C-alpha positions, 0 to 999 in steps of 0.5 A: 509465526514461522513459514512452516506454520503458515503453510500448514495453516493455509493447507485447506485454502490451497497453495500460497506464496509466503515472502518476507515483508516488514517484520513478518510475511506477506501471504499471496495467492495468484500473485495477489497479496491478501494477508499479513503475518506480523508480530502483532498477529495474522491480518486478512485483507478486508473491504466494505463487504467483509469488514462486518464479518470482522467486526461481528467477531470483535476483530480490530483493523491493523494499526502501528505507531510512529513517533508522531501518531498511531496509523490505522490501516483499515484495509487489513483486519486481525483474524479471529483467534478461534479460526486458528483451530478451524482450518476449513473455516479459515479457508473460507475467510482466506477466500473472502480476503483474496476476493477483497484483495482482487476487488481492490486491485480492480479499483486501483487499475482504473486510470484517472483521465487527465483533462486535455487543458491540464495536459496542454498547460503542463506542456506549455509550462515545460517549454517556458521553463527551459529558456528561463532556467538557461537565462538564469544560469547565464545570469549567475556568472555575468560581470554585473552579478560579480561586481555586485558580489564584490561590493556587498 
């Protein structure tokens, strides 16, 4: 899929930004990536609300192989082939994919609260580690260590 084809494909959806990504393109709207156009096909962002629609169409999640294993990316699903001929319905699916991407972004923004005790322990560990590193470094060049190296 080339850039011009993708622009035409998403014409009913609205303006999209298309940028090089991996072996194809990342497609975004409002600064949120919601689709991937790769050699293997066109994949839309999905979540627990939209995955049943993809499953009903017989679509499969994006996957790729490494030397050691096959990785399944359940957050992107292959767009059903029939939608390439129906731009109005493709626009509906694209809106659902954008909504799924927006929901995922909201989930990621929630920062995990650090426990105060853990933070205090980490700060204390840093303070203790500095003098220990200095002593260890000084110990490397000490006369006793040099003598031990010569005799060994």
